[in-house]
Each structure stands twice: as structure tokens, then as C-alpha cells.
C-alpha positions, 0 to 999 in steps of 0.5 A: 354173013350172019354167022360173024355176027353170032356169040362165040363164032368165028367172026368175034374171034377174028375180032377180039384177035385183030383189036390185041394185035393193034394193042400190041402194035401199039404198046410196042411202037418207038414213038408212043413209048417215047412219048410215054417217057417224055410225059412221065419224065416232065412230070417227075419234074415238075415241084409238088404245087405244079402236080397238083395244078396239072391233076386239077386242071386236067381234070376240069379240062379233060372233057366237054362235060367238065368244061360245060359243068366249069362254066355254068358254075363260073357264070352262077358264081358271077351271076350270084355275085351281081344279084348281091352287089345289085340287091344291097347297091339298092336296099332299104339300109341305103336310105340313110346315106340319101337322107342324111345330108353329111352321108350323101356324098358316100353314096352318089350325093353332093360331095362335101368341101374337103375341109377339116370341118367336113370330114369331122362332119361326115364322121359325127353323121356316119356314127349317127347313121350307125347307132340309128340302124344298130 
């Protein structure tokens, strides 16, 4: 029993021959050859853009680690967008909209009456707010 684990022993040669035999049988298997040829044929029929998409998708979705990394990246980007949106929607620059009666309707305040004069008042107030901020 113990001699099969020794380096260079008869057991290693048997394992090597067995592995080579399995590789040979796999290489001459007609089903695997047909499958490989069909995959290559379909790949060759793809347009260059389809080939790029296929290779990128195969790279990113090919292993569990890459799928996990892609999920974490997408989650982080969504959180970044949410945090940024929340920050900008509640920042101090919004006070100009809340405090100015003519601009309040832009940020959840009471809407202006729908008259041509109301639009002119809103535009003038916006110009005033931009001048104050900038």
C-alpha cells in the first residue's frame, strides 16, 4: 500500500497512464468533437460585436468569484447613486428653493398658478436665485 504514494513509484506511473488514457479517450470522443466543432462554427458565424459581448459575458459570468465581484460592484454603484441623490436633494443649496416663494414649486412647494405671468415670475425668481448662488 505505502509504495503507491512514493514519488516515482509504480502507483504514480499507473495514475499518469490512467490520466493520459482518459485524456486520449476524451480527445477521440465523437460527441465531444462534434460539440466542440459546433461551438466553433457558431462562434465564427457571430458578428464582431456579438463576439465581444460573448467574450465579455463569458469572462464576467464564467466563475462564481467573478459573478460575486460583479454583484458587489453593481450594488456599490447603486448605493453611490442613492447616497449622492439623497445628499443633493437635502443639501443646503435647496434652501434657496424652499425660501423663495416663486421657486418653491420646483422642489415640492405650492405650485404657481398656470398663467403666463406665473411662468415669467418663476423665470425671474430662478435668475435671482442663480445670481445669489453663483
